[in-house]
All heavy atoms as an XYZ file, in Angstrom:
978
protein
N       8.742     10.093     16.353
C       8.405      8.739     16.754
C       6.988      8.378     16.306
O       6.744      7.232     15.961
C       8.512      8.594     18.272
C       9.919      8.466     18.789
S      10.815      7.042     18.176
C      10.010      5.707     18.995
N       6.110      9.359     16.316
C       4.739      9.061     15.915
C       4.671      8.685     14.437
O       3.978      7.735     14.072
C       3.827     10.258     16.229
C       2.383      9.958     16.035
N       1.702      9.067     16.828
C       1.491     10.411     15.124
C       0.447      8.990     16.425
N       0.302      9.795     15.385
N       5.384      9.408     13.602
C       5.412      9.088     12.176
C       6.041      7.712     11.956
O       5.580      6.936     11.121
C       6.176     10.161     11.402
C       6.243     10.007      9.893
C       4.849      9.920      9.292
C       7.008     11.167      9.289
N       7.061      7.388     12.721
C       7.681      6.072     12.635
C       6.684      4.979     12.991
O       6.609      3.946     12.319
C       8.890      6.009     13.563
O       9.417      4.715     13.600
N       5.893      5.196     14.024
C       4.886      4.218     14.442
C       3.840      4.029     13.363
O       3.462      2.905     13.028
C       4.225      4.661     15.739
C       3.109      3.750     16.206
C       2.244      4.423     17.256
C       1.038      3.630     17.626
N       0.097      3.423     16.531
N       3.370      5.136     12.795
C       2.352      5.053     11.749
C       2.886      4.281     10.531
O       2.202      3.405      9.989
C       1.888      6.461     11.333
C       1.078      7.087     12.461
C       1.068      6.423     10.055
C       0.761      8.549     12.253
N       4.104      4.582     10.117
C       4.682      3.891      8.969
C       4.921      2.410      9.262
O       4.698      1.555      8.400
C       5.992      4.558      8.550
C       5.848      5.907      7.855
C       7.211      6.534      7.624
C       5.096      5.770      6.552
N       5.382      2.091     10.463
C       5.605      0.689     10.822
C       4.286     -0.082     10.815
O       4.215     -1.203     10.310
C       6.278      0.585     12.187
C       6.747     -0.821     12.500
C       7.453     -0.967     13.836
N       8.542     -0.034     14.012
C       8.502      1.013     14.837
N       7.418      1.270     15.546
N       9.541      1.806     14.960
N       3.237      0.513     11.370
C       1.934     -0.144     11.375
C       1.406     -0.328      9.955
O       0.847     -1.365      9.613
C       0.930      0.661     12.202
C       1.255      0.637     13.688
O       2.064     -0.215     14.122
O       0.704      1.487     14.426
N       1.599      0.678      9.107
C       1.144      0.591      7.726
C       1.925     -0.467      6.960
O       1.356     -1.202      6.142
C       1.273      1.949      7.030
C       0.931      1.904      5.572
C      -0.377      1.664      5.147
C       1.911      2.064      4.607
C      -0.684      1.600      3.804
C       1.614      2.004      3.262
C       0.316      1.780      2.861
O       0.002      1.699      1.527
N       3.216     -0.580      7.229
C       4.031     -1.555      6.495
C       3.579     -2.982      6.773
O       3.763     -3.861      5.934
C       5.510     -1.389      6.838
O       5.788     -1.859      8.133
N       2.978     -3.216      7.916
C       2.499     -4.559      8.251
C       1.227     -4.926      7.515
O       0.832     -6.092      7.507
C       2.279     -4.669      9.751
C       3.572     -4.600     10.537
C       3.350     -4.710     12.021
N       4.607     -4.585     12.730
C       4.774     -3.856     13.815
N       3.758     -3.204     14.339
N       5.953     -3.783     14.390
N       0.592     -3.947      6.889
C      -0.663     -4.224      6.181
C      -0.459     -4.504      4.705
O      -1.405     -4.893      4.032
C      -1.643     -3.042      6.331
O      -1.083     -1.893      5.676
C      -1.922     -2.733      7.785
N       0.744     -4.299      4.183
C       0.996     -4.522      2.765
C       2.032     -5.616      2.585
O       2.741     -5.975      3.522
C       1.461     -3.222      2.061
C       2.729     -2.667      2.706
C       0.371     -2.179      2.087
C       3.287     -1.459      2.007
N       2.107     -6.137      1.359
C       3.050     -7.216      1.072
C       4.021     -6.771     -0.011
O       3.785     -5.793     -0.714
C       2.288     -8.460      0.613
N       5.092     -7.501     -0.114
C       6.053     -7.229     -1.174
C       7.199     -6.350     -0.731
O       7.414     -6.099      0.454
N       7.930     -5.869     -1.741
C       9.102     -5.045     -1.473
C       8.736     -3.713     -0.831
O       9.530     -3.138     -0.100
C       9.866     -4.777     -2.768
C      10.524     -5.997     -3.341
C      11.262     -5.660     -4.608
C      11.882     -6.893     -5.225
N      12.581     -6.585     -6.471
N       7.533     -3.233     -1.104
C       7.099     -1.964     -0.529
C       7.074     -2.026      0.992
O       7.361     -1.048      1.669
C       5.724     -1.559     -1.058
C       5.712     -1.179     -2.516
C       5.579     -2.379     -3.443
O       5.317     -3.509     -2.948
O       5.763     -2.198     -4.654
N       6.735     -3.201      1.535
C       6.708     -3.364      2.988
C       8.096     -3.140      3.571
O       8.245     -2.452      4.581
C       6.212     -4.764      3.348
C       6.184     -5.017      4.846
C       5.781     -6.431      5.193
O       5.946     -7.348      4.380
N       5.266     -6.619      6.378
N       9.113     -3.692      2.930
C      10.480     -3.535      3.425
C      10.936     -2.085      3.334
O      11.603     -1.582      4.235
C      11.427     -4.430      2.631
C      11.167     -5.931      2.731
C      12.075     -6.691      1.777
C      11.346     -6.410      4.154
N      10.570     -1.423      2.259
C      10.955     -0.026      2.072
C      10.329      0.869      3.141
O      11.014      1.675      3.767
C      10.540      0.455      0.684
C      10.767      1.924      0.388
C      12.246      2.210      0.293
C      10.058      2.318     -0.872
N       9.049      0.707      3.385
C       8.351      1.538      4.365
C       8.843      1.241      5.777
O       9.021      2.151      6.588
C       6.826      1.361      4.228
C       6.368      1.920      2.875
C       6.089      2.034      5.365
C       4.945      1.613      2.522
N       9.109     -0.033      6.066
C       9.645     -0.386      7.389
C      11.041      0.211      7.581
O      11.387      0.647      8.688
C       9.683     -1.900      7.548
N      11.838      0.270      6.527
C      13.175      0.861      6.627
C      13.096      2.361      6.881
O      13.887      2.913      7.658
C      13.969      0.577      5.360
N      12.141      3.029      6.252
C      11.961      4.464      6.491
C      11.510      4.693      7.930
O      11.984      5.620      8.597
C      10.969      5.064      5.484
C      11.567      5.025      4.075
C      10.593      6.493      5.861
C      10.594      5.389      2.980
N      10.611      3.850      8.422
C      10.151      3.970      9.810
C      11.317      3.799     10.787
O      11.435      4.545     11.760
C       9.068      2.928     10.095
N      12.188      2.847     10.507
C      13.352      2.630     11.367
C      14.309      3.816     11.284
O      14.893      4.229     12.299
C      14.064      1.345     10.957
C      15.221      0.987     11.840
C      15.850     -0.314     11.414
C      17.053     -0.631     12.290
N      17.723     -1.857     11.859
N      14.468      4.377     10.093
C      15.372      5.515      9.919
C      14.883      6.741     10.684
O      15.692      7.535     11.169
C      15.522      5.846      8.439
N      13.573      6.904     10.812
C      13.041      8.058     11.545
C      13.339      7.980     13.039
O      13.331      9.002     13.726
C      11.537      8.189     11.312
C      11.137      8.679      9.928
C       9.633      8.595      9.751
C      11.617     10.092      9.698
N      13.628      6.783     13.530
C      13.959      6.639     14.951
C      15.394      7.071     15.247
O      15.802      7.102     16.405
C      13.727      5.202     15.403
C      12.259      4.845     15.443
C      11.999      3.475     16.020
O      12.975      2.780     16.393
O      10.826      3.104     16.111
N      16.143      7.402     14.228
C      17.510      7.882     14.430
C      17.491      9.242     15.135
O      18.397      9.558     15.905
C      18.249      7.959     13.074
C      19.557      8.703     13.201
C      18.489      6.570     12.532
N      16.456     10.027     14.892
C      16.389     11.381     15.452
C      16.368     11.341     16.986
O      17.235     11.941     17.629
C      15.193     12.157     14.873
C      15.345     12.272     13.354
C      15.070     13.531     15.523
C      14.089     12.689     12.634
N      15.411     10.651     17.626
C      15.463     10.612     19.098
C      16.679      9.849     19.625
O      17.203     10.183     20.689
C      14.160      9.926     19.503
C      13.636      9.293     18.281
C      14.194     10.016     17.115
N      17.157      8.857     18.864
C      18.349      8.130     19.301
C      19.561      9.058     19.337
O      20.344      9.053     20.288
C      18.629      6.949     18.376
C      19.864      6.166     18.762
C      20.094      4.973     17.864
N      18.979      4.048     17.866
C      18.788      3.099     18.798
N      19.644      2.983     19.795
N      17.762      2.289     18.729
N      19.694      9.908     18.336
C      20.824     10.837     18.300
C      20.704     11.881     19.404
O      21.708     12.272     20.003
C      20.916     11.517     16.938
C      22.210     12.248     16.715
C      23.401     11.313     16.732
O      23.401     10.274     16.102
N      24.427     11.675     17.485
N      19.483     12.329     19.694
C      19.285     13.249     20.808
C      19.757     12.618     22.123
O      20.411     13.266     22.931
C      17.814     13.649     20.922
C      17.286     14.642     19.903
C      15.773     14.755     20.018
C      17.936     15.987     20.092
N      19.407     11.342     22.323
C      19.828     10.637     23.537
C      21.343     10.482     23.586
O      21.960     10.697     24.631
C      19.167      9.267     23.613
S      17.389      9.334     23.873
N      21.925     10.107     22.463
C      23.379      9.936     22.426
C      24.101     11.245     22.710
O      25.082     11.277     23.450
C      23.822      9.381     21.072
C      23.441      7.926     20.886
O      23.128      7.260     21.896
O      23.451      7.462     19.724
N      23.615     12.334     22.121
C      24.245     13.636     22.339
C      24.127     14.099     23.779
O      25.008     14.795     24.283
C      23.644     14.686     21.412
C      24.027     14.470     19.970
O      24.907     13.683     19.652
N      23.348     15.162     19.082
N      23.029     13.720     24.447
C      22.834     14.127     25.835
C      23.477     13.150     26.814
O      23.500     13.406     28.018
C      21.339     14.257     26.134
N      23.993     12.025     26.319
C      24.644     11.053     27.187
C      23.677     10.106     27.870
O      24.005      9.527     28.906
N      22.485      9.918     27.301
C      21.485      9.038     27.900
C      21.592      7.636     27.311
O      22.226      7.415     26.282
C      20.068      9.548     27.649
C      19.806     10.935     28.157
C      18.797     11.696     27.597
C      20.538     11.496     29.179
C      18.528     12.974     28.047
C      20.285     12.771     29.642
C      19.274     13.508     29.074
N      20.902      6.694     27.967
C      20.779      5.339     27.444
C      19.687      5.370     26.369
O      18.495      5.401     26.678
C      20.414      4.370     28.565
C      20.255      2.947     28.075
O      20.744      2.635     26.979
O      19.643      2.145     28.816
N      20.104      5.376     25.122
C      19.163      5.542     24.011
C      18.169      4.388     23.925
O      16.990      4.606     23.623
C      19.927      5.680     22.693
N      18.600      3.181     24.228
C      17.708      2.027     24.138
C      16.560      2.146     25.125
O      15.398      1.908     24.775
C      18.498      0.727     24.400
O      19.602      0.674     23.495
C      17.624     -0.489     24.201
N      16.854      2.547     26.337
C      15.831      2.703     27.366
C      14.831      3.803     26.988
O      13.620      3.613     27.094
C      16.497      3.013     28.712
C      15.519      3.031     29.840
O      14.507      2.342     29.817
N      15.817      3.826     30.858
N      15.335      4.945     26.551
C      14.457      6.065     26.190
C      13.597      5.697     24.988
O      12.389      5.980     24.965
C      15.297      7.332     25.892
C      16.110      7.751     27.119
C      14.423      8.465     25.392
C      15.306      8.295     28.263
N      14.178      5.060     23.975
C      13.397      4.685     22.787
C      12.320      3.664     23.130
O      11.219      3.716     22.582
C      14.315      4.153     21.690
C      15.079      5.215     20.927
C      16.037      4.583     19.936
C      14.136      6.140     20.201
N      12.616      2.727     24.027
C      11.593      1.766     24.447
C      10.433      2.470     25.145
O       9.267      2.133     24.921
C      12.194      0.695     25.349
C      13.011     -0.308     24.575
O      12.807     -0.502     23.375
N      13.946     -0.948     25.240
N      10.752      3.444     25.990
C       9.691      4.210     26.654
C       8.862      4.993     25.636
O       7.639      5.060     25.734
C      10.286      5.174     27.679
C      10.826      4.515     28.925
C      11.384      5.566     29.876
C      11.975      4.967     31.115
N      12.512      6.010     32.027
N       9.559      5.587     24.657
C       8.846      6.343     23.624
C       7.933      5.437     22.802
O       6.783      5.799     22.517
C       9.834      7.053     22.703
C      10.399      8.372     23.189
C      11.469      8.869     22.230
C       9.305      9.412     23.330
N       8.433      4.284     22.406
C       7.607      3.344     21.632
C       6.377      2.930     22.421
O       5.279      2.825     21.876
C       8.427      2.111     21.256
C       9.376      2.347     20.123
C       9.999      1.032     19.654
N      11.206      1.312     18.914
C      12.431      1.092     19.354
N      12.638      0.574     20.553
N      13.472      1.372     18.608
N       6.568      2.684     23.725
C       5.452      2.280     24.575
C       4.400      3.384     24.660
O       3.210      3.124     24.521
C       5.971      1.919     25.964
C       4.897      1.445     26.912
C       5.458      1.134     28.291
O       6.557      1.557     28.631
N       4.700      0.403     29.076
N       4.828      4.636     24.880
C       3.884      5.748     24.982
C       3.154      5.980     23.661
O       1.953      6.240     23.645
C       4.594      7.039     25.400
C       4.850      7.124     26.868
C       3.547      7.200     27.634
C       3.830      7.435     29.101
N       2.608      7.431     29.895
N       3.883      5.886     22.559
C       3.249      6.097     21.260
C       2.301      4.961     20.916
O       1.289      5.183     20.249
C       4.303      6.292     20.169
C       4.909      7.652     20.191
N       4.399      8.703     19.464
C       5.964      8.154     20.871
C       5.120      9.783     19.686
N       6.083      9.480     20.541
N       2.572      3.758     21.376
C       1.664      2.631     21.169
C       0.375      2.814     21.971
O      -0.689      2.343     21.567
C       2.340      1.322     21.564
N       0.476      3.537     23.089
C      -0.697      3.805     23.918
C      -1.464      5.037     23.453
O      -2.448      5.421     24.062
C      -0.278      3.994     25.377
C       0.317      2.762     26.007
C       0.951      3.048     27.357
O       1.060      4.190     27.783
N       1.387      1.982     28.023
N      -0.999      5.678     22.394
C      -1.710      6.834     21.849
C      -1.120      8.173     22.218
O      -1.698      9.205     21.884
N      -0.003      8.209     22.893
C       0.624      9.472     23.280
C       1.473     10.026     22.149
O       2.694      9.916     22.176
N       0.836     10.648     21.178
C       1.548     11.087     19.978
C       2.484     12.260     20.205
O       3.339     12.523     19.367
C       0.563     11.433     18.870
C      -0.234     12.693     19.115
C      -1.137     13.007     17.939
O      -1.257     12.226     17.019
N      -1.760     14.156     17.982
N       2.368     12.958     21.303
C       3.198     14.142     21.533
C       4.412     13.863     22.407
O       5.138     14.788     22.759
C       2.363     15.257     22.163
C       1.201     15.651     21.324
C      -0.116     15.466     21.615
C       1.224     16.291     20.050
N      -0.910     15.937     20.611
C      -0.104     16.457     19.630
C       2.239     16.723     19.205
C      -0.444     17.033     18.419
C       1.903     17.300     17.998
C       0.580     17.455     17.622
N       4.644     12.628     22.776
C       5.767     12.322     23.658
C       7.085     12.354     22.897
O       7.176     11.930     21.749
C       5.583     10.958     24.330
C       4.733     11.052     25.564
C       3.356     11.054     25.478
C       5.317     11.176     26.810
C       2.567     11.170     26.602
C       4.544     11.291     27.950
C       3.171     11.295     27.828
O       2.395     11.425     28.954
N       8.103     12.878     23.562
C       9.435     12.970     22.980
C      10.488     12.930     24.066
O      10.184     12.754     25.252
N      11.725     13.117     23.677
C      12.860     13.063     24.600
C      12.905     14.355     25.411
O      12.818     15.445     24.871
C      14.179     12.879     23.825
C      15.361     12.858     24.775
C      14.139     11.618     22.986
N      13.015     14.208     26.733
C      13.177     15.351     27.633
C      14.597     15.300     28.181
O      14.909     14.492     29.057
C      12.158     15.275     28.763
C      12.172     16.505     29.645
O      13.084     17.350     29.489
O      11.275     16.637     30.492
N      15.459     16.174     27.656
C      16.865     16.102     28.054
C      17.124     16.716     29.424
O      18.158     16.476     30.017
C      17.786     16.744     26.993
C      17.448     18.195     26.788
C      17.718     15.975     25.694
C      18.466     18.937     25.957
N      16.176     17.504     29.953
C      16.391     18.089     31.279
C      16.120     17.075     32.400
O      16.705     17.174     33.468
C      15.498     19.326     31.490
O      14.128     18.943     31.335
C      15.852     20.411     30.491
N      15.235     16.115     32.137
C      14.884     15.120     33.150
C      15.464     13.736     32.853
O      15.232     12.802     33.612
C      13.366     14.998     33.258
C      12.679     16.276     33.677
C      11.178     16.097     33.659
C      10.476     17.420     33.927
N       9.034     17.304     33.701
N      16.169     13.604     31.723
C      16.701     12.319     31.275
C      15.588     11.278     31.210
O      15.705     10.153     31.703
C      17.841     11.842     32.180
C      18.632     10.701     31.587
C      19.865     10.325     32.373
O      20.327     11.140     33.181
O      20.357      9.210     32.170
N      14.493     11.668     30.579
C      13.320     10.806     30.465
C      12.528     11.248     29.240
O      13.040     11.976     28.392
C      12.482     10.912     31.740
C      11.568      9.714     31.937
O      11.764      8.686     31.256
O      10.648      9.804     32.776
N      11.275     10.827     29.168
C      10.389     11.296     28.108
C       9.319     12.179     28.733
O       9.069     12.101     29.940
C       9.742     10.118     27.347
C       8.863      9.274     28.265
C      10.813      9.268     26.686
C       8.051      8.230     27.537
N       8.724     13.036     27.915
C       7.650     13.885     28.427
C       6.713     14.247     27.294
O       7.043     14.094     26.121
C       8.209     15.154     29.070
O       8.829     15.955     28.095
N       5.541     14.740     27.658
C       4.558     15.196     26.686
C       4.993     16.577     26.202
O       4.861     17.568     26.919
C       3.181     15.262     27.340
C       2.078     15.585     26.357
O       2.385     15.960     25.207
O       0.898     15.459     26.737
N       5.541     16.636     25.020
C       6.090     17.889     24.504
C       5.025     18.944     24.242
O       5.314     20.137     24.304
C       6.897     17.627     23.229
C       8.214     16.960     23.521
O       8.684     16.960     24.655
N       8.809     16.380     22.506
N       3.805     18.522     23.968
C       2.737     19.501     23.765
C       2.427     20.222     25.072
O       2.288     21.445     25.104
C       1.485     18.803     23.223
C       0.428     19.752     22.751
C       0.533     20.367     21.514
C      -0.671     20.041     23.534
C      -0.433     21.239     21.066
C      -1.640     20.919     23.104
C      -1.519     21.514     21.861
N       2.362     19.472     26.153
C       2.093     20.066     27.462
C       3.277     20.904     27.945
O       3.116     21.903     28.628
C       1.781     18.962     28.473
C       1.257     19.481     29.803
C       0.960     18.363     30.709
N       2.018     17.357     30.528
C       2.247     16.361     31.357
N       1.515     16.201     32.404
N       3.213     15.503     31.138
N       4.496     20.498     27.557
C       5.705     21.224     27.949
C       6.003     22.407     27.033
O       7.019     23.077     27.200
C       6.909     20.270     27.949
C       6.808     19.116     28.915
C       6.956     19.535     30.360
O       7.654     20.533     30.632
O       6.371     18.864     31.220
N       5.134     22.649     26.069
C       5.267     23.760     25.099
C       6.545     23.639     24.254
O       7.196     24.639     23.957
C       5.217     25.107     25.799
S       3.630     25.418     26.593
N       6.890     22.424     23.879
C       8.001     22.198     22.958
C       7.377     21.834     21.614
O       6.951     20.710     21.398
C       8.924     21.056     23.446
C      10.046     20.810     22.448
C       9.469     21.368     24.815
N       7.307     22.819     20.732
C       6.670     22.617     19.434
C       7.696     22.769     18.335
O       8.598     23.591     18.419
C       5.542     23.617     19.228
C       4.507     23.550     20.295
C       4.103     22.442     20.986
C       3.764     24.636     20.822
N       3.148     22.779     21.903
C       2.919     24.125     21.828
C       3.717     25.993     20.551
C       2.035     24.917     22.538
C       2.839     26.775     21.257
C       2.008     26.244     22.236
N       7.538     21.980     17.296
C       8.436     22.051     16.154
C       7.617     22.420     14.926
O       6.555     21.850     14.702
C       9.116     20.701     15.938
C       9.936     20.244     17.125
C      10.491     18.853     16.914
O      10.732     18.471     15.766
O      10.662     18.151     17.911
N       8.108     23.334     14.129
C       7.368     23.706     12.920
C       7.291     22.535     11.935
O       8.301     21.891     11.644
C       8.195     24.847     12.328
C       9.108     25.293     13.416
C       9.285     24.139     14.339
N       6.094     22.264     11.464
C       5.923     21.128     10.556
C       6.591     21.373      9.210
O       7.011     20.421      8.554
C       4.437     20.827     10.362
O       3.783     21.938      9.799
N       6.709     22.617      8.789
C       7.324     22.901      7.494
C       8.784     22.450      7.466
O       9.286     21.974      6.450
C       7.184     24.396      7.119
C       7.585     24.626      5.654
C       8.021     25.277      8.004
C       6.586     24.098      4.685
N       9.468     22.541      8.595
C      10.862     22.097      8.670
C      10.936     20.582      8.526
O      11.794     20.052      7.813
C      11.509     22.572      9.983
C      11.648     24.097      9.945
C      12.856     21.906     10.209
C      12.125     24.712     11.224
N      10.020     19.877      9.173
C       9.998     18.421      9.055
C       9.665     17.994      7.627
O      10.277     17.064      7.095
C       8.981     17.826     10.024
C       9.399     17.918     11.458
C       8.378     17.264     12.347
C       8.772     17.402     13.798
N       7.815     16.777     14.688
N       8.705     18.669      7.025
C       8.329     18.334      5.643
C       9.509     18.556      4.703
O       9.806     17.709      3.851
C       7.101     19.164      5.207
C       5.873     18.713      5.985
C       6.872     19.059      3.705
C       4.675     19.631      5.834
N      10.197     19.678      4.842
C      11.349     19.959      3.989
C      12.476     18.950      4.215
O      13.133     18.531      3.258
C      11.860     21.384      4.217
C      10.943     22.424      3.630
O      10.134     22.126      2.756
N      11.047     23.643      4.112
N      12.715     18.568      5.455
C      13.782     17.602      5.753
C      13.455     16.234      5.164
O      14.327     15.579      4.573
C      13.985     17.494      7.263
N      12.211     15.796      5.305
C      11.822     14.496      4.748
C      11.854     14.513      3.224
O      12.276     13.542      2.590
C      10.432     14.096      5.249
C      10.349     13.741      6.726
C       8.906     13.537      7.148
C      11.167     12.499      7.022
N      11.440     15.629      2.624
C      11.478     15.751      1.165
C      12.917     15.713      0.662
O      13.234     15.012     -0.311
C      10.795     17.057      0.723
O       9.455     17.059      1.203
C      10.788     17.192     -0.781
N      13.798     16.443      1.312
C      15.203     16.461      0.906
C      15.833     15.078      1.074
O      16.618     14.640      0.216
C      15.978     17.500      1.715
N      15.504     14.381      2.146
C      16.057     13.041      2.366
C      15.571     12.062      1.300
O      16.348     11.253      0.787
C      15.678     12.538      3.758
N      14.290     12.143      0.950
C      13.755     11.252     -0.088
C      14.382     11.554     -1.443
O      14.718     10.633     -2.201
C      12.239     11.393     -0.160
N      14.561     12.825     -1.755
C      15.190     13.197     -3.025
C      16.641     12.731     -3.076
O      17.108     12.263     -4.116
C      15.112     14.703     -3.238
C      13.724     15.191     -3.567
C      13.623     16.703     -3.645
O      14.643     17.390     -3.405
O      12.533     17.192     -3.957
N      17.353     12.822     -1.966
C      18.739     12.367     -1.926
C      18.807     10.847     -2.121
O      19.675     10.344     -2.851
C      19.390     12.764     -0.607
N      17.900     10.123     -1.487
C      17.876      8.667     -1.647
C      17.570      8.283     -3.092
O      18.198      7.378     -3.648
C      16.846      8.053     -0.700
N      16.628      8.979     -3.715
C      16.303      8.704     -5.122
C      17.488      9.009     -6.030
O      17.757      8.273     -6.985
C      15.080      9.514     -5.555
S      13.544      8.949     -4.821
N      18.214     10.066     -5.738
C      19.378     10.420     -6.543
C      20.467      9.356     -6.413
O      21.081      8.963     -7.402
C      19.918     11.780     -6.111
C      21.061     12.275     -6.953
S      20.629     12.570     -8.673
C      19.542     13.954     -8.499
N      20.689      8.871     -5.203
C      21.692      7.826     -4.992
C      21.303      6.561     -5.744
O      22.135      5.925     -6.403
C      21.880      7.555     -3.484
C      22.567      8.744     -2.824
C      22.666      6.266     -3.249
C      22.588      8.694     -1.324
N      20.023      6.185     -5.670
C      19.564      4.999     -6.391
C      19.679      5.188     -7.896
O      20.027      4.265     -8.629
C      18.127      4.657     -5.996
C      17.946      4.161     -4.574
C      16.471      4.024     -4.245
C      18.668      2.851     -4.364
N      19.416      6.378     -8.379
C      19.520      6.670     -9.802
C      20.963      6.550    -10.279
O      21.248      5.953    -11.323
C      18.989      8.070    -10.085
O      19.239      8.436    -11.419
N      21.886      7.099     -9.521
C      23.303      7.009     -9.873
C      23.758      5.555     -9.819
O      24.500      5.090    -10.692
C      24.158      7.894     -8.934
C      25.632      7.600     -9.090
C      23.863      9.355     -9.199
N      23.282      4.807     -8.818
C      23.650      3.406     -8.688
C      23.176      2.613     -9.903
O      23.904      1.778    -10.427
C      23.064      2.831     -7.402
C      23.589      1.443     -7.088
O      24.811      1.251     -7.221
O      22.791      0.568     -6.722
N      21.965      2.871    -10.372
C      21.447      2.185    -11.558
C      22.229      2.573    -12.807
O      22.459      1.751    -13.681
C      19.957      2.496    -11.746
C      19.068      1.727    -10.806
C      19.172      0.227    -10.983
O      19.170     -0.248    -12.141
O      19.276     -0.481     -9.978
N      22.639      3.816    -12.892
C      23.417      4.267    -14.040
C      24.764      3.556    -14.086
O      25.225      3.142    -15.150
C      23.638      5.792    -13.976
O      22.368      6.434    -13.921
C      24.411      6.283    -15.171
N      25.387      3.398    -12.945
C      26.692      2.735    -12.887
C      26.558      1.246    -13.202
O      27.378      0.682    -13.902
C      27.341      2.947    -11.503
C      27.708      4.416    -11.340
C      28.552      2.059    -11.313
C      28.161      4.792     -9.961
N      25.483      0.612    -12.730
C      25.285     -0.813    -12.955
C      24.847     -1.129    -14.378
O      25.017     -2.234    -14.841
C      24.224     -1.359    -11.998
C      24.708     -1.583    -10.609
C      23.605     -2.223     -9.804
C      24.026     -2.485     -8.394
N      22.940     -3.073     -7.608
N      24.238     -0.178    -15.076
C      23.691     -0.417    -16.407
C      24.759     -0.830    -17.403
O      25.939     -0.535    -17.239
N      24.339     -1.544    -18.477
C      25.315     -1.973    -19.479
C      25.854     -0.786    -20.263
O      25.159      0.202    -20.480
C      24.507     -2.903    -20.382
C      23.103     -2.453    -20.229
C      22.987     -1.931    -18.812
N      27.100     -0.915    -20.698
C      27.711      0.131    -21.500
C      27.145      0.054    -22.911
O      26.707     -0.994    -23.366
C      29.221     -0.036    -21.519
C      29.848      0.138    -20.154
C      31.338     -0.079    -20.207
C      31.920      0.042    -18.812
N      33.316     -0.322    -18.769
N      27.195      1.154    -23.618
C      26.628      1.210    -24.957
C      27.301      0.219    -25.894
O      26.659     -0.379    -26.748
C      26.748      2.622    -25.519
N      28.586      0.007    -25.781
C      29.303     -0.892    -26.664
C      29.116     -2.358    -26.323
O      29.416     -3.234    -27.121
N      28.594     -2.673    -25.131
C      28.440     -4.058    -24.705
C      27.096     -4.652    -25.091
O      26.892     -5.839    -24.967
C      28.604     -4.173    -23.186
C      30.023     -3.866    -22.739
O      30.913     -3.848    -23.612
O      30.225     -3.647    -21.531
N      26.172     -3.840    -25.543
C      24.850     -4.341    -25.889
C      24.942     -5.197    -27.143
O      25.740     -4.925    -28.043
C      23.890     -3.170    -26.106
N      24.130     -6.258    -27.257
C      24.175     -7.100    -28.440
C      23.800     -6.307    -29.690
O      22.848     -5.528    -29.682
C      23.133     -8.183    -28.169
C      22.725     -8.045    -26.752
C      23.202     -6.722    -26.261
N      24.536     -6.489    -30.726
C      24.255     -5.813    -31.984
C      24.676     -4.361    -31.996
O      24.293     -3.598    -32.878
N      25.438     -3.936    -31.027
C      25.823     -2.531    -30.963
C      27.150     -2.274    -31.662
O      27.711     -1.208    -31.555
C      25.917     -2.077    -29.510
N      27.653     -3.268    -32.360
C      28.902     -3.075    -33.077
C      30.107     -3.123    -32.176
O      31.127     -2.532    -32.471
N      29.997     -3.845    -31.098
C      31.097     -3.959    -30.159
C      32.160     -4.896    -30.687
O      32.122     -5.315    -31.847
N      33.122     -5.253    -29.868
C      34.192     -6.132    -30.322
C      33.648     -7.503    -30.698
O      32.684     -7.982    -30.111
C      35.123     -6.207    -29.111
C      34.321     -5.762    -27.955
C      33.260     -4.862    -28.483
N      34.266     -8.096    -31.679
C      33.795     -9.392    -32.150
C      34.237    -10.468    -31.186
O      35.345    -10.428    -30.665
C      34.334     -9.653    -33.553
C      33.776     -8.657    -34.534
S      34.254     -8.804    -36.249
C      35.469    -10.013    -36.374
N      33.383    -11.449    -30.986
C      33.685    -12.525    -30.069
C      34.120    -13.765    -30.805
O      34.437    -13.739    -31.980
N      34.140    -14.900    -30.137
C      34.527    -16.176    -30.735
C      33.567    -16.571    -31.842
O      32.375    -16.376    -31.732
C      34.510    -17.266    -29.680
C      35.641    -17.211    -28.737
C      35.546    -18.420    -27.884
N      36.742    -18.573    -27.103
C      36.922    -19.551    -26.273
N      36.010    -20.462    -26.118
N      38.040    -19.649    -25.582
N      34.104    -17.198    -32.829
C      33.277    -17.711    -33.905
C      32.728    -16.659    -34.833
O      31.877    -16.944    -35.657
N      33.160    -15.452    -34.702
C      32.635    -14.371    -35.532
C      33.556    -14.099    -36.737
O      33.373    -13.138    -37.437
C      32.467    -13.095    -34.715
C      31.538    -13.225    -33.538
S      29.837    -13.413    -34.025
C      29.465    -11.755    -34.516
N      34.583    -14.918    -36.932
C      35.492    -14.683    -38.033
C      36.700    -13.923    -37.556
O      36.808    -13.534    -36.404
N      37.616    -13.692    -38.467
C      38.841    -12.988    -38.130
C      38.681    -11.505    -38.332
O      38.061    -11.078    -39.299
C      39.968    -13.506    -38.987
C      40.341    -14.929    -38.646
C      41.393    -15.456    -39.514
N      42.519    -14.520    -39.605
C      43.620    -14.757    -40.249
N      43.767    -15.881    -40.870
N      44.571    -13.879    -40.291
N      39.232    -10.705    -37.437
C      39.144     -9.256    -37.647
C      40.007     -8.859    -38.832
O      41.038     -9.438    -39.110
C      39.674     -8.673    -36.359
C      40.438     -9.750    -35.692
C      39.907    -11.053    -36.202
N      39.624     -7.889    -39.547
C      40.353     -7.424    -40.722
C      41.223     -6.274    -40.407
O      41.125     -5.500    -39.625
C      39.394     -7.044    -41.814
C      38.583     -8.199    -42.264
S      37.679     -7.677    -43.679
C      37.316     -9.215    -44.382
């Protein structure tokens, strides 16, 4: 949630398409606590609102507490997550998104025979085929 907050705040300082991209990544990062709430049977909207409020107040260590059906300071509760796992997950997700966009551009691109002057099929007014 803290990374989501930082990205959302940063996206408001820039203009253009980059703002939309960064805001979308920030929103996607909120899927993690939402899925935790859904899996535990909690009201995800209520928990996420509490988390956003705590993170806006500077509580960067707050997260979902499934034992109390609330939020808690995970640093004080000794719930720590290795940063290397988060870095690897974010890197893999970004690489997958880039690969999907690359494949999408390849599919949308013009075919070699359709380019002008590429010796493709003759069109109207080009004479009769021999």
